[in-house]
N, C-alpha and C positions, 0 to 999 in steps of 0.2 A: 759594640757592633750588634745591629739588631737581627731579629731572625732571619726575615726578607732578603738582608743586605746579605747576612753571611750565608744561608743557603747558593745565593746567588752566585756567590765569589765560589763556594766548592765547587760548581757545577763549573766557570769557567775555569778553575785551576785543576779540574780535570781534563777540559778539553786542551788546555797549553800542555800537560802532562803527556797526555797523549800525542799531540802534534810533534812535542821534541823528542819522544821516544819514536818516533820514524827517521827511518834510514833515509838521506835525499837518495832523490832518483839519480844522482849521478853518480855517486860511490856507490848506489848499492848492486851488487853482482847480480846477472839475469838470472833467472829461473824459468826453468822450462814449463810453458803453461799448454798444460791436454789439449788437444786439439777440441775435447768433446763441452769443453767447459766454457759454460754461457758468458758472456759476456756482463758487468755489473754498470747499471749508470745510478752514478752518483747523486744524491741531492744538490742542489745550486746553495744548500743552506751554509752558509760560513758561520763563523764560532761568534762573531758580532752580534750577526743577526739569531741566530742559537741564542744569544744571552739576552736579546731586544725580547724576543719570543716567551721566554724565561720567568723575565721580569710581569710581563704582560700577565700570564696565567699566575704567577703568585699574584700580583695586585689583587685579581678577581677574585683569587679563592681567600685572600688575605680581608675579603669585603670595599677593595677600592677599585669596581669598576671601570669607575671614569677613566682611572690612570691605566689599568688593564686593556682598554677598548681602543686608546688613543694608540697604546705602541702596538697592539694589534692590527690595526689598520694602515696605519706608516708602516708597516710590514709589511701588507698586502699592499699597497699602493708601490712598494719598490721592489716586488718579487712578480705585482702580478697577477698572484696567485689566486686564483678563483676558492681555494680552500680556508686560506686567508680571511677573505672578505666575507665567507661563508660565517667562518667564526666572530669574524668582527661585528657582523649583524646581531648572532646569537648572542653573544655578552649584553648587547645594546638591548635586544628584547630582556633577558632575563633579569637588567635592570629597571625594565618599563622605562627603558628611555625613548621614544617611538623616532622623533625625532632626530637622536644619534645612529638609529635603527635604519631611516631611511637616506641620511648621509651618506653611512656607508653604503647600500644597495645602489644608491644611483652612483656613486664612484666607482664601485662594482663596473656596471652596466656601460657608463662611458670609458671605464679603463679597457672592458671587452666586450665590445658592442654587442658581437653574436650570441652573448651566453641569452640564451631563454631563462635558464634560472635566476640570473638578476632581475632581468625584467621581472618577471613573476614576484619577485618579493617587494621591489620596488612598486608592483601593483596591491599587493595584499595591503602592504604597510601602508600607506597613501588611502583604502578602503578603511582600515584600521582605525588611523587620523581622521576619519569623515572628510577626505580633503577629495570627494567624489570628479570635482568639475577637473582636477588635476589629472585623473585616470586616462582619459582619452587617448591620449599619441603612448602611453605605454601600451595599454589596450592594442592597439593600430602596430606598435612595433611585433610584440608578440605575435598578431595574427599574419603580419607577411614575413614574419620570421621561419612559420608554421610551414613542413611541408605540406603540400599539395594531400596527401595521402592522410595526414596529420588534423589538418583545419577544420575539417568538420567535428570532428572533438573536440578542439578547443573552441569553437564556436558555442556547442551544446552545451559545454561547461560554464559557459560566461554567467547564466541566469544563476546557480550556486553561486559561483564567486561574490555574486553582486547584492545574494539574499538577506544579510544584516544591514544592507544601507536602510536607513529610515527614511530618507529624501526618495521614493520610487522614483519619482517624474524625472527627476533630475538623472540618478542612474539610466533609465531607458535612455531618454533624452545622449546621453554618453553613449550608450552602446548603439544605439541606432545611427549617428555620426561614424561609429569606427570601422560599423560593417557594410559604411555604404558601399564600398568595394565589391563586398562578397554579396551584395543583395542582387548584382548584376551579372555573376560569373556562374552559367547554368549549374558546374559542378556544388558550387557551394548555396546558392539563390536558399533552395529549402532550408538546410540546415539554417543560415541565415535569417530568414524571412521566420520563423519557429522559432529562434532564440528571439525574436524583436516583439513575438505573439507572448513568448512569455515574461517580458518584462512587462507587456501590457497586461498577463493577465496578473503580475503580480501587484496591482494598482484596481484589481477587480474589475477593469474594463475589458468583458468578458467579448461585446460583439466587436472592440476594435482587435481582439488577439484572436477572433475567428477569421474576418479578414485578415490576419498579416498569415494565416496560416492556409487561406485558400490563393493568397498570392503565391506561396510556398509550393503550394500542392499544382499548382499552375505551370509553372516552371520546370518541377518535376513530378509528373502523377504518382509514380510509381516509390517516390521516395518516402520513407516512414515515418521522416519526422513530424512533419505536418499532421500527419495521421496521429501520431501519439501525441500531440497536443491539442486534436479537437477530440482524443479521447476524455482528458482530463475535463475540455470544454462538455462534456456529455453530461460528464460527472456532475458539475455545477449547474445543469440546467437547461445549458444549451443545446435543447433537439438539432436545429438546423446543423450540429456541427457532424452528425450520424452520415448525412451523404457523405462530405468527404471521407470518411472512413472507408464507406462502400466503394465509392470510387478508386481508393489506394489499394484495397484489398481486388479488387475486377483488374486495375492496371499491373499489379504484381505477381509476376508466375515464379518468381523464384523461392527458395528455400532458404534465404537468409537470415539471420538473427534478429533484426530488425521486421524484419517482415512479418515472422513468427510472433514477433513481441506483439504486433500491431493484433495481429488476429486473436491469442492468445487475451491479450486486454480487451478487448471487444469482447469475446467471449462472456468474461468474468462481468462487465458490464451487463450486457445483456441477463448474466442472472439475477445480475441486483436488482435487473429493472422488471423482473418476474416473465423473463422472454424466452421460457424454457426449451421452447421448438427452435427459438433462432439460434438461441445459445448450443443447442446440440447440433443443427447443420452446421456451425462455425468448426464445433469439434471436432465432426467426423470428418470433416476437408482437413483438418489439421494434422489428425493423425493419419490421416492417409500418406497426406504430403510428406508431413515430417514425422515416421513412426518411428525415430531414436528420440525424439523429444518428450519425455518423462510426464509432464506435467500437465498436458492437456489429453492422458488416458484416465489421472486421477479424477478430474472434473469428468468427464464424459462417463467413466464410472459412477461418480454420484448420483447422476439425473440418469444413469439406466438404475440404480436400487432406486430411486425416488420411482419410476415408470412401473417397477416391477417385473423389468426385465433383467429377470437375474441370470441368467447363461449368459448375455451380451455380457453383463458388469462383470460376473466374476473371470470371461476373456479378458476384459480391460483393466481390472485390476491385477491380473499374474504378468501380464506384457508392463504392466506401468511396474511393478515391486522388483523386476528385474531388471529393467533401465535402473532404478534406484540403488538397487543394491551394487550395482558397477558404477554409479555417480558416489556414492560414498561419502558424501557431504554432509555437514548437518541439517541443509536444506532438505534435503532425501531423506533423513533417518525421521525427519517430522514428520514428511509424507507418506513415509511407511506407518507411521503409528496411524495415521487417517485410513491407510489401507487394509489396515489391520480391524479396525474398528468396521469397514464395511465389509469384509468378508465377514466378520462376527454376526453380522445383522442379518446379511444373507444365511448364515448358514440359520439363525434364530428363526427367519422368513420359513424355511425347509422345515421347521421344526427339529433340526439338529443341534441338540442344546450342546449336547457333548463337543463337536466342532466348534461350538463357536466360542465355550470355552477355551478350547484351544487358541484358537486364534488372538485372544485377549492375552492369555499367556505370553504372546511374545514380545508383549508391551513391553518396554525395559523405560523408556524415558520418565521420568517422576513428575515433570510437571503434565501429563497428559496419561499418569495415574488414574486421577478422579473421571476420564472421559471412562476409561475401562470400566473402572467401578461400576458408572451408571448403567453401562450395557448390560453387566453384569447383575447387579440389582436386577432388569429388565429380564434378563433370563430368569431369575428366582422368580417374580413376581408371574410370568408367564407358566410357571410350572404351579401355581395355584401355593407359592410363599413370600406371600406380600408381607407378614411383619418381617422374614428374617431381610426380605430386599431391602427395607427402610431402615433394618439394625445395621445393614453394611454400611447404608450411605453416613449414617448418624457416626456412626465409629470410626470411620476415613479418618485419619489425622489431618490437621489442619498444617501445613507448612507455609504459607501466605497470608496476611489478613484479608483475601479475599478470599479464601476455601471456606473461611463459614457462611458466607451470601453464598457461594457455589453450592454447596452441600445441600443448602435448603432449598434453592430453587430444584436442583436437579428432584429432591424427593417429592417437591410439590407436582413437578412434571410426568414424574411417575403415577403418581396420585391419578394426576389429570387422563394420559393417556390410558387408565384403567377406567375411567369413567368413576372415580372413587372423586365426585365433588366436592361434598360438604368436608372430607379430610382433606382434598387439596387447599379448599380456601384457608382452613384453621393454619396451613403448613405456610400461604402465602401470606396471611396474617401475621403470624410469629415472624418470617422474613422481615414484612414493612414496619414492624413494630421495633427492629434490631437494629433496620437500616432506612430513618423514617424521610431521608433528605431523597431514598431512589427512587423518582418516578415510574421508571418502570416495572420494580415492584407493586407499585402501589395500582397501575392497570392492569398485570396480571393479577393483583386481590380483587379487583374492581370484575374481570371476567368470570374469573372461579366465581364471583359472587351470584352472578344472572345465573351460570350453570346449576350451582345449589338452591335457585330458588329466594336469593335473598335481593330481591331487585329495588327496593328501597337501599341498601346498601350499596350498590354498586353505582345507583343514580349519584350517592352522596360521594364516594371515592371518585369519580369521573369528575365531580365538579370541582372538589376540592384539588383534582389534579391540574384543572383546569385553569383555576385561578394560580399554583404551583407554576406553573407550566403554560401559557398563553399559545404559543405554538404548537400546543401537542395536539397534532391532526387527528392523531388515532382514538382520542380522548374523545372530542367532539363525532366522529365517524360512531365511534362503537354506543353512545348517550343516544344519538339520533337516529341508527338504526334501531335501537333496543323500543325507541319509541313509535318508531314504526313498526316494527314486527308486532306490536300489541296494540297497534292500531290504536294509540293515544299522543294527543298533543300533537296531531300530524305538522300543524304549521311550526312549531317549534320544531319540532323533528328535522322539517325542512330545511330551518334556519341553523341549524347545527350542521347539518352533513352539509350544505353550502358553504360554510367558514369552511369544512375540513378539505370541500375542492379546490378553494382557492390557496390552501395550505400544500398540497400536494396535486395538482389540477393532474397528473396523469398515475396518479395511482385506481388500476381499475377496479380495486373493493370499496374504494369509495365512491366512483361511478356506478356501480353498483349500488350501495346504498341510497343514493339520489334517485336512480331510476326507480328502485321498489319504493322509498316514498309518494314520487309522483304516481305511481299504480296505487298504490294505498290512498291517496287524494283524488283520484277518477281520470288522472288526465294520460289517460293509457297512450296515446299516439306519442307525446313526448317521452313516456315510461321506455315505449318500446325503441327512439331512438338510441336513448341513453342503454338501455342494455345491450343492444346488439353491438355497439361501440366500446363496451367494456369489454364482452363476449368475445369480441374479433381481436382487443388488445390482448386479452388474458381467459382463454378456454377454459373454465375450473366449473366445476360441479355444482357450487353454490348459485353461482351465473347462470349454469344452466336452468338451475332450478326457476330461478326470478323470470329470466327472457322465456322460458318454457310456459309460465305460469301465463304471463301477457300474452302471449301467442294464442293462449288454450281460452282463452277471456276474450278473445278478439275474434276466434271461430277461427283461426287459421292453425287447424286442428294438426293437419298432416308435419307442419313446420314446427310445432311443438314438439310433437313425438320423434320428427328425428335431435332437435337439441336435447332434449331429455336422454335418450340414447345415445349421444356423445358423451351427455354426462355421465352416464351409467358405467361408460368406457375408460373414465377419467377414474373414477372414484365409486365403486358399484354399493359402498356402503355408507357414503355421506347421507350425515342426519338430515339434512337442510334437502337433498333430491328425494332421498326415500319419504320422508316425512310429509312433503307436497305431490309427490303421486299417490301417495295412500288417502291424501287428504279429499284428493279429486277423483279418485277410485279409476286413476289408469294404471293399463300393465302396457307400459311399451314395447 
């Protein structure tokens, strides 16, 4: 007798022995049952069915999943048991038999038509088998069976469910057809149109995705779903999507998680776009409306540190740290590290080096130790101990492959911050030599070459970078601006900067470069127009320096002085602005 049958027989004999040992109910004396004893519901599993399942499991473990699957599926059909159906699906999937898994899942769905889990298995297996066209009716069944309160969550999950499908157009068509009823239902239309838009976004159909977001927004202006899609479109360069976001924020006055997610994501995008004033306004509104939400306090504090409003930054960080400690999750732990670094930076700005070091001592996360060491190195350098600061960074252990690069960049940035241009250039050169395919290092090396007076090296490196990465707009801009600043090869400088503008049309700094080269070429009217637009988009001391000079040359002295004063308020020690005022002998 083989092992499989011997094991099964022993189990069956055990069952038979147990049954024989029981006293028949007709002859057994009645036993008193305590009133408090809970009733026991016995399983409907009888000995033959148990034996069948046992054989099925033994076959699966013995390397015969096909036989085991058949036995378990047959038992599931007999019992109409969802657990047995799920086991049959699992066995088929483990055996990498998608068709068998689909058969079991469909049998489950047909036998238990109200089972959402069965339908979800059918949908997922069909997608795994790339039978996208067959998923429409299943998706409709899932949507119809979901409750009104849960349906929007189900709708919002659809794009991720179809995310790995290769035929994006077919997937979008199937989903839109399945969502047809929801697109007309006021409570679900915003979520449904947003999902349609996300399916279009997956095909890079950005205008169509924006149109879908607008459809959902019109039906429910306060819904966060179309606004969240619009934010993604903003990140993809669809500037028109911002209007929808602003309208949603105006329409919604609630403090729901969805609405705060829109406001917070919008603030983050504004920060990425260097629109700090607007980001600050969003964060201040958010912290007023929902003071118990932690993350906005941290973002607001980072802006306040940048603006040098240190008391306000300290208050924001203290509020954040209380909320983060109460949350106690992993995300909050990482946020606390950022808060400690910002507190250390504030103490450093206030010349409280001991206090700054104490804040750094609180950092425990190993992944953030490098950031703390960079701040420690800055503290040492500010106390006149630059060699010790560099040694601190150099001696930092390399836990990950990228730590070697991070250490070199940290050292170069430290030297740059203290205007040790030549030494910073040498460290960047070392980093670029160790990581020759890293275009960011080549760019940083080129920028330090210019600071160190190595203009030929700078141009060589930037041209090398452009050849390696033709869409690197910063490289075109840097080379063009450098030529314009030195009043050299101005037509070539303009051509380079215009290429940068074409690659990044929304970048205020590149527009500043274009305005400056127009000024150098004598086109003051055009220069003024461009620089005013750039300064309106991004108030910056360097742009203020250029705009003020164009106004000054054109005889608009009062306006020039006003712009320069604003620039000094933004940064009183900006080199470009200070150099402009000194050259023109102006005291604003």
